[in-house]
C-alpha positions in Angstrom: 5.6 3.0 33.6 8.1 5.2 32.5 9.4 2.4 30.0 5.9 1.0 29.0 6.0 -2.6 28.0 4.1 -4.2 24.8 1.6 -6.4 26.2 2.5 -8.9 24.5 5.8 -10.6 22.5 5.9 -13.0 20.1 8.8 -15.3 19.6 9.9 -15.5 15.8 12.1 -18.0 14.8 14.8 -18.0 11.9 15.0 -20.7 9.1 17.4 -21.9 9.0 19.9 -21.8 6.3 19.3 -25.4 5.4 15.6 -24.8 4.6 16.2 -21.1 3.0 18.4 -22.9 0.6 16.3 -25.8 0.0 12.9 -22.8 -0.7 15.1 -21.5 -2.8 16.5 -24.7 -5.2 12.8 -25.0 -5.4 11.7 -21.5 -6.2 14.6 -21.8 -9.5 13.6 -24.8 -10.5 9.7 -23.4 -10.9 11.3 -20.9 -12.4 12.7 -22.5 -14.9 10.8 -25.2 -16.2 7.4 -24.9 -15.2 5.9 -21.5 -15.6 3.9 -20.5 -18.9 7.0 -19.3 -21.4 6.2 -16.2 -22.2 6.3 -15.2 -18.1 10.0 -13.3 -18.5 11.8 -15.4 -15.5 15.0 -13.2 -15.1 13.2 -10.3 -12.2 11.8 -13.2 -10.5 15.6 -15.1 -10.6 17.5 -11.9 -9.6 14.6 -11.3 -6.9 12.9 -14.8 -5.6 11.9 -12.6 -2.4 9.7 -10.5 -4.8 8.8 -14.2 -6.8 7.8 -15.7 -3.6 5.1 -12.5 -2.8 3.7 -13.0 -6.5 4.2 -16.7 -6.3 0.2 -17.3 -5.5 -1.0 -15.1 -8.8 1.9 -16.2 -11.1 0.9 -19.9 -10.8 -2.4 -19.1 -11.5 -2.1 -17.5 -14.1 0.8 -19.6 -15.8 -1.7 -22.7 -15.4 -4.8 -20.6 -16.7 -1.9 -19.5 -20.0 -1.3 -23.6 -20.6 -4.7 -24.8 -20.0 -7.0 -22.6 -21.2 -5.6 -20.0 -23.4 -8.3 -20.5 -26.0 -10.9 -19.3 -23.6 -8.6 -16.1 -24.4 -10.6 -16.4 -28.4 -13.6 -14.1 -26.8 -13.2 -11.3 -24.7 -15.6 -10.7 -21.8 -15.4 -7.9 -19.1 -12.2 -7.0 -16.5 -13.8 -9.3 -13.1 -15.5 -11.7 -14.9 -12.2 -12.8 -16.6 -10.2 -11.3 -13.3 -12.0 -14.3 -11.6 -12.0 -16.8 -14.4 -8.0 -16.6 -14.0 -7.1 -15.8 -10.3 -10.9 -16.8 -8.5 -10.8 -13.5 -7.6 -13.1 -11.0 -9.5 -11.7 -7.3 -7.9 -7.9 -8.6 -8.4 -6.6 -7.6 -11.6 -8.7 -4.0 -11.7 -8.0 -3.2 -7.8 -5.4 -4.6 -6.5 -2.0 -2.8 -7.4 -0.2 -6.2 -6.7 -1.8 -7.3 -10.4 0.4 -4.5 -12.1 3.2 -5.5 -10.2 3.5 -8.8 -10.8 2.7 -8.5 -14.8 5.0 -5.3 -14.7 7.6 -7.9 -13.6 6.5 -10.7 -15.7 7.0 -8.2 -18.8 3.7 -9.1 -19.6 0.8 -6.3 -20.5 -2.4 -7.3 -18.9 -4.2 -6.8 -22.0 -2.7 -10.4 -23.0 -5.8 -11.6 -21.4 -8.4 -10.3 -23.4 -10.8 -8.3 -21.8 -13.0 -5.2 -22.0 -13.6 -2.5 -19.2 -17.0 -2.5 -17.9 -18.5 1.1 -18.5 -20.1 2.8 -15.6 -23.2 3.4 -15.3 -24.8 6.6 -16.9 -27.6 8.8 -15.7 -28.6 11.6 -17.8 -31.8 13.4 -19.5 -32.1 14.7 -22.0 -35.0 17.2 -24.0 -34.3 15.5 -27.4 -31.8 14.0 -29.2 -31.2 16.7 -32.2 -27.6 17.2 -33.4 -25.4 19.4 -33.0 -26.2 20.2 -29.7 -25.1 21.9 -26.2 -24.5 18.8 -23.7 -23.6 20.4 -19.6 -21.4 17.4 -17.7 -21.8 18.4 -13.9 -19.8 16.9 -11.2 -22.2 16.3 -8.5 -25.9 14.8 -8.2 -27.7 17.5 -6.6 -26.6 19.8 -9.6 -28.1 17.2 -12.2 -31.4 17.6 -10.7 -31.5 21.7 -10.7 -30.5 21.6 -14.4 -33.1 19.2 -15.4 -35.3 20.9 -13.5 -34.5 24.3 -15.3 -33.9 22.5 -18.1 -37.9 20.6 -17.6 -39.3 23.9 -17.5 -37.9 24.9 -20.8 -35.6 27.8 -19.1 -31.6 28.8 -19.8 -28.8 27.8 -18.1 -26.6 30.9 -18.2 -28.2 32.2 -20.9 -27.1 29.0 -23.2 -29.5 26.3 -24.1 -28.7 22.7 -23.5 -30.4 19.0 -25.2 -28.5 16.9 -22.5 -27.1 17.3 -18.9 -25.4 14.1 -17.6 -24.3 13.4 -13.9 -20.6 13.0 -14.0 -20.7 11.0 -10.2 -17.5 12.8 -10.1 -15.0 11.0 -11.4 -16.6 8.3 -12.7 -17.7 9.9 -15.7 -14.0 9.5 -17.4 -15.3 5.8 -17.7 -19.1 6.0 -17.9 -18.6 8.6 -20.9 -17.8 5.5 -23.0 -21.3 4.0 -23.5 -22.4 6.0 -26.1 -20.5 4.1 -27.9 -22.4 1.0 -27.0 -26.1 2.7 -26.2 -28.0 3.4 -28.9 -30.4 5.5 -26.7 -27.5 7.5 -26.2 -25.9 7.0 -29.5 -27.1 10.9 -30.5 -24.2 12.0 -28.4 -21.4 10.3 -30.2 -21.6 13.8 -32.6 -18.3 15.1 -32.9 -19.7 18.7 -33.9 -21.7 18.7 -30.4 -20.5 20.9 -27.9 -19.6 19.1 -24.7 -19.1 22.1 -21.5 -18.2 20.7 -18.1 -19.1 22.0 -14.9 -17.5 20.8 -11.7 -16.1 22.0 -8.1 -13.7 24.3 -8.0 -10.6 22.2 -6.1 -8.0 20.0 -7.8 -10.4 17.1 -8.5 -12.7 19.4 -10.1 -10.3 20.5 -12.4 -8.4 16.9 -13.3 -11.8 15.5 -13.7 -12.0 17.8 -16.7 -8.5 17.8 -18.0 -9.0 14.0 -18.0 -11.7 14.4 -19.8 -10.4 16.4 -22.5 -7.2 13.8 -22.8 -9.3 10.4 -23.0 -11.9 11.7 -25.4 -10.1 14.2 -27.9 -12.5 13.5 -30.9 -15.3 15.7 -28.5 -14.9 19.6 -28.6 -14.6 19.5 -24.9 -15.4 23.3 -22.9 -15.2 24.3 -19.6 -19.1 26.1 -18.2 -17.0 29.8 -17.8 -20.2 31.3 -16.4 -20.7 29.1 -13.8 -16.8 29.6 -12.3 -17.2 33.1 -12.1 -20.5 32.9 -10.4 -18.9 30.7 -8.0 -15.5 32.6 -7.5 -18.0 35.5 -7.5 -20.5 33.5 -4.1 -17.3 32.6 -2.5 -16.5 35.8 -1.7 -20.0 36.1 0.2 -19.9 32.3 1.5 -16.3 32.0 2.1 -13.8 29.3 1.2 -13.8 25.3 2.6 -10.7 23.4 3.1 -10.2 19.8 2.3 -10.6 17.3 4.8 -8.1 15.2 3.0 -5.3 16.4 0.5 -6.4 15.8 -3.4 -3.2 13.8 -4.6 -4.4 14.6 -8.1 -1.6 16.6 -10.5 -3.8 19.8 -13.1 -2.9 22.3 -15.3 -3.0 25.2 -16.0 -6.6 26.4 -17.6 -6.1 28.0 -20.6 -10.2 28.7 -21.2 -10.3 30.9 -18.5 -9.0 34.7 -18.4 -5.7 34.9 -16.6 -7.3 36.9 -13.3 -9.9 34.1 -13.1 -7.2 31.6 -13.6 -5.3 33.0 -11.3 -8.1 32.6 -9.0 -9.5 29.1 -9.3 -5.6 27.4 -9.2 -4.8 29.8 -5.9 -7.9 28.0 -4.2 -7.3 24.1 -5.6 -3.6 24.4 -5.0 -3.5 25.6 -1.5 -6.2 22.4 -1.2 -9.5 24.3 -0.4 -12.4 23.7 -2.3 -15.9 26.0 -3.4 -18.2 23.4 -4.2 -20.6 23.9 -7.6 -23.8 23.4 -5.0 -22.5 26.5 -4.4 -24.9 28.3 -6.7 -28.2 26.8 -6.1 -31.6 27.3 -8.3 -33.1 30.1 -7.4 -29.1 31.8 -7.9 -29.7 30.3 -11.8 -32.9 31.6 -12.5 -32.1 35.2 -11.3 -30.8 38.0 -13.5 
């Protein structure tokens, strides 16, 4: 057993060169005359192995465009369209093969005329007057704590907030789109409102905020700086934790902070450490 053997082996029979040649001729014939005319076949002709990888879905797409493209006149959700074209409701949105395939075909995926369905939008409001201060928090417990304070008529870091939104991590990047379609939250879609964000001190939390600012440039986004300063203060008491998984996101500098706070926050995040926003409990928020 010094050189242990595998318990099972499989005989792999190589296809004969004649069989491969016949298959390649068939694929070239298919590429040259049987696919939807807008598909750029050059990439596939130069790489038949790639075409064999994409072929099943390319043919479904091609057949749909040739026979049912009239259905694209009416927009539908991405999952609905994905099922309609590929028989798999998650293919367009979740399968990396979809992006790879459309890149090879040199077609924009939006040719399928779909819209992204926003994530469910969770919020609490004390009133709908505008302009107002709106707080977005990353995690559920903090959402309920802030809502409790609002119901009690208390301020958060000496600030009055009329709406608190549960971001549910990075889902907020999609769920906030609901303000454009939902009359119940249309008051949030007011450029004079002040949006404050409060999340964990880690790469994910900072990336969510920076992505929000980029995605919704028409709104006035700010960090709730007082919360982050308090989190740093309490981390000296409770310690800084190591993330169990490496967070593979990129973050920029944080100009909203003073240089000392920015340095401290980035030092934690860039080392894949974190301070959770739950470090500030209800009683910490009401103490003076």
